[in-house]
Residue, then its C-alpha position, 0 to 999 in steps of 0.5 A: m362513736s361508731t354506728s356500725a352493725e357490729s357496734i349496734e349488735r354489741e349495744e343490743k347485747l348490753q340490754g341497757v337504757g331504753c331496752s324493754r328487757k324482762r325483769k331480772e327479779d321475776p323468776r324467783f317470785i313466780q317460783g314462790k322463792g320470795n323471802y319475806v319477813d314472815d318467811i325468816k326463822m331463827p333458833g329460839m324465836l318467840c312471837a309477839e302479839i299486841v293487845r289493842s284498845p276497843y275504844a277510840h278515846a279512854r283512860i286506862i284504869s288498870i292492866d292485869k297481866t296475871e292470867a296471861l303470864a300464867l298461860p304455858g308458853v308465855h314469856a312476858v307481857l309488856t306495857a308502857d310502865d315496863l318501857k318507861p325505865l328504858d325511856l322507850h314508851w314514846m318514840p319520835t315520828l318522822a314529822g317531828d312529833v312523838q308517839a306512844v309505843l304502848a298507850d301511856e295512861k290513856v288510848v287515843f284511837q281505836m286499836q291503839e297498842v296497849a300491851v304486847v305479849i311474847a310467847n313460844d308461837r303466835y297461837i299461844a300469844a293470840d290466846a294470851v292477848q285475850l287473857v290480858k284484862v284492861e279496865y278502861e274509862p271511856l272518854p268522848a271521842l273527837v272524830d270530826p276535824h272541823k270540831s277539833m279546835d272548838s272551845d269544848a273539844p276534848v283534848i286528845r294529846e294531854d302530853l301537849i297541853g299548854k305547849m304552844d310551840g309546835a314542831h312547825s309553827k305556833r299551835l292555836h289550840d291543844n288539838h292544833i298541830f301546825t299552820w303551814d302557808v306558802g305564797d303571797k297572800e296579799s297579792t292573791d287576795q287583791a287578784f281575787e278582788d280585781a277578778e272578773v270571775t271567781v269560783k269556789e268549791n269545797m271538797f273532801y279527799h277521804r281517808v284511804h289506805p295503801c293496803p300492800l300485799e304483805t302486812c308490816g312485820c319485824l324479826a328482831s334479834f339482840d346479841k348480848i355478847e356483841g351488843k348488836l341488834t339485827a332486825y328484819v323489817t318491812s321498811q322502805a327506808p332501812h337506814v332511817v330505821r337504823t338511825v331512829v332505833s339507835m336514837l331510841s335505844g342508845i345502841p351505837e348505830s354501828k351495832v344496829r343492822i336493819i335488813s329489808p328483805d322482800i317486803g311485798g309492796g309499800f306504796g308509802n305504808k312502809v316508810p314510818i316506824y311502827p310500835g310493833y317494830v319497837t316492841a319486837m326489838v325491846a322484847s328481844i333485848v329484854l329476853g335475849r331471844p329473837v322475837k317476831w311480830v307480824e300484823s294481821r290484815i285488819e291491824n294493817l288497815t286499822t293502825t298503820g299509815f293511812a293517806r289523805d283525809w284532807h278537807m280542801e277549799g279551792e278558789l280560782a280567779a280569772d278573766n272572762e276569757g278564762r285566763i287564770k289570775a289567781l289560785r287560793v286554797n285552804v286545807l284542814a288536815d286530819h292527822g289522827a292522834f299523832d302527827a306521824c306523816a312521812d313528810p320532809s321536815k321542812f314541809p309539814a304539808g308535803m309538796f302541796h305547793i305544786c298545787t298550781g299544777s301545769y298552769d301559768i298562774p301569777n298569784a297563789y296562796a295556800r294554807v294548811d292547818g293540821v289537827y289531831t283527832n281520835k283516829a289512827p295516825g299516818g298521812v303517808a304518801y300513798r303512791c305519790s310524792f308527799r301530798v301531791t295527789e291532794a294538790v293535783y286533785v284540788v287544782e284540776r277540780m277547780v279548773d273544771v269548775l271554772a270552765q263550767k261557769l264560763g261555759m268553756d270546753k275543759a280542754e280549751i281552758r287548759l290549753k289556754n293556761f298551760v305554761k308554754p315550752e319556752q317558759f321552762p324552767y318555770p318558777t311557780a307562784l308557790g316556789a316550785n321550779l318546773d324543770s321542763g315540759d311540753y303540756h300542749t303537745a301532750l294534751n293535743k296528742v291525747l285529744d287526737a288519739v280519742d277523737y275528742k270532738e266526736l266524743r263530745k258530739e256523742q255526749e250531747e246526743k246521749r244527754a238529749n236521750g236522758e243518758l249519762m255519759g261523762i268525759g274527764i280530762v286531767t293534765f297534771t304535773e308531779i314533783v318527785g325526787a325528794g330531795p335536795s338537801k337544801s330543802c329536804d331532810i328527815l329528822g335532820v338527815g338530808m334526802f340524798d341517795s347513794a350507789e356503790i359499784r364494784v367492777h370485778p377483775t373478770g369484768s362483771a359488777l356488783a352494785r349496792m344502793g341506798t334505795i329499796t325495791q318493793g316491786q319496781a324492778h330495781q335489779t333490772t333498771y339499775a343494771q341497765i343504767i350501769a350497762t349503758e354507762l360502763g359497757i358491761p352486759s346488764e345480765e352480768i351486773q348484780i344489784e343489792e339493796g336493803d341491808t344497812d351493813t352493806a349498802p351505803y347510807g340512803l333515804g330509801t324508796y318512796g315518792s318516786r325517788t329511785t329514778p330521780v335520785g338513786a338512778a342519778a347516783t348510779a349514773v354518776a358512780a358509773r361515770k367515775i369508774k369510766a373516767k378511771a377506766a379511760k386512764i387505764a385504757a390510755h396506759l394500755l394503748e400507750v396513748s393520751d386520754d384525749d386520743l380515745e373515744w368510747d364505743v358501746d363497751r370499749f375505748k378506741v384510739k381515734g382513727v386507728p382501727g383495731q386499737e381498742k380495749t374492752m371494759k373486760d380488758i380494762a377490768w383485768a388490768a385494774y388489778n395488775n397493770l396500772p399507770e404509775g401511782m394509780e390505786p388498784g381496783l375499779e370501783a366508786v361510790d356516789y352520794y347524789d344530792p340533787p340540785e332540784y326536784t324533777y317534774p314528770f307530767g301527763a295528760y289523761l282522759c276518761v270516758v264513763d257511762i252511768d246507769k242512772y237507776t243503779g249508779v253503776t259506773k262503767v269506765r268505757r275508756f281510759y287514755a293515759l299519756d305520761d312524760c317521765g323524761t328519759r325512759i330506762n325500761p319501757m316495759v317496766i314503765e308500762g307495768q308501773i303505770h298500769g299499777g298506778l292507774t289501778e290503785g287510782y281507780a280503787v281510790a276514786m271508785g271505792q276505797e275508804l276508811s270511815f268512822d262512826p261518831e264514837g271513833n269506831i273504824e268501819g270497813n277495815s277488812l278486805m270484805d269491805y275495803f275495795l281492792p279491784t281485781a282483774v274483773e273490775t279493773p278497766h282496760w288501760e290505753t297508755d301513751y307517752t312523750v319524752t321531755p328530758s330533765p335538764h339537770h338529771p344525769l340521765g334526763a329521767k324524772g320518775v314515773a311510778e307515782s304519776p298514774h296514781v296522782g293523775s288518774i284519781p281526779t280524772f275519774t272524778a272529772a268524768v263522773v262529775d261531767a256526766f252530771a255537769h249539764l245539770d249544774v253539778t260542779h263536784m261530787n266527793m269520792p269515792h264514787s261507789a254505785y250507791r253514792v252515784w245513785q244517791k246523786c241520781h236520786e237527788l236529781g230525780l233521774d232514777k224515776a222511770k219514764 
């Protein structure tokens, strides 16, 4: 390939992989021309509002619709009894459970859907909601998951009484969902018995919510003449929604069209299928008119997919020099009233088996028990890949606890236990297969950048003066790219993804993907990949997603799947086109394929200057001048089923100063180094990292969905739920190393989840470290000023001198 100035200029014109080109999506958004579900209007459209339960657990005695139906403008009030003849009163969840679309005989969490009102507009519908009279018989609420399997615990799911064969394992109690374990328990237990040092810590990773910019919504329109259902849905996985809708309704999948327009952020919250979607579709089928449902912010925070809510017990065994010999983790997972987690079918606890982290741990065992409580269902991957945040949190906290017990520096103990570069690919004790990495280089780069030794010296001086300064270090490994169909599926559909690329006669291109953007710059980065592979300027490549009538079947966007799976499909499809283009070029130049070489945007005859054909030349010929027997056109489709996951990693360091009289924690410095393999667009990566760090800061320092003993949710509005603004958000310093994935077509690994996964334990590590000299080993999140002050008060630090 030529490296002449002319070739370099042509390469720069492509704006391909590695170029920090501006996002193609931004002009329409900053001009207010986004197209969201609530922007879409249809002739004759009706609006739906939902009647919700004030109780967390109660029997439904009666529902009186009379007054609501008498209100002018109301067309229908639907309850579970109306859906039963259609067999639509329950629906499957992505986790293999079933969930009530509308409460069937009793409610099992506060604000559960009880009835749906359909009216001319949402104002009339909202008024009618108040006129639906529901008589309840309150029942004892179960909020504490530790009491779920007590002998006298109230049974939440009466539909499952006595059914001890669960979707994933034998059930141990009527409120038990599954037991999932991984690793060698016997060898791990033995390692703990033989260990010179062991540590144990209990930690609670609290319930939080992704709280995307736009709430969830659906506009459904059923054409009775054609028998076709079209629905605009805020979905991160429109093809999966289409499949589930067909399974539920009996409408052939070929007559179901799901469109995900701009959906205003997802973060995992828009992967599940919610009752509001189903009721809007059912109402449209029943009434023969378009029906729109868009939830309020309080409804979104209260009833759509939460994240976390895991009670974890971590243990490490080591020798006196700090070499880790074994990890043991036991988890009690609160799933709410239905198991609606968005996890691959074979992994009811997600990818929690990455909990050995970046370390060479020879023995490990993890067990997770899922239970029902009277809380809203969910368990979505809030900016992470299926429970990876919990996995990283537990191992990183335990490494700190071990270092504290041994009196070792937290950086030193990590460097001592890292998987070494020559050990990759590295099979972990829990079944992950780390593809590539250089953890030592990453951490040392961070330590040098912040002058770590000087920070520790400053900390000692501050402690001597009674001041609180904490330094948190986290070195994490993610598992992304779900996934290989050999181990990953949703409802039996393998988690491959797809790309269809068409090069037009004049040399521009259209690509359609099975993924769906929520703000990750897909239109920009996919075009850059195709530009590099095919030599077509990225500005001339259009990207389309989110319409199941045009896009090839794909499993959507969540858990950093876009780069590891969608981008791989894109690269492979482009290479299929390039292979055909080479044959056309050879035909045009009257040489053999072997006589050609690729140079940026054209094929050249080796050693013959001037003998060349650009992609534009080849595209035109593909429609009028082909080798004998070759099919016209220049297009390809690829369904990419990855051979393995990818494993991005990072090293983060945070410095905090705490006011012991108020508990206010100031983040003085946060340094984040990420390794996501090949970097497609550095500017987009930087933006994704900033966003992930900000959400991580929110979770660690303030976000929480809590409940009182009666199951009433607390803090379900933006008056109480913490969303950091530019005022609260710390300044981020970012850095990177590049360790390509050996099995990905581009060497890329994915990045958008990593900063969220890595930052949360880093904030906790920094806060705890401020108290480490006082024998504090862990503090549960969120680290609000009040909670931190409570710790200061407990230790007597807030007393004036």
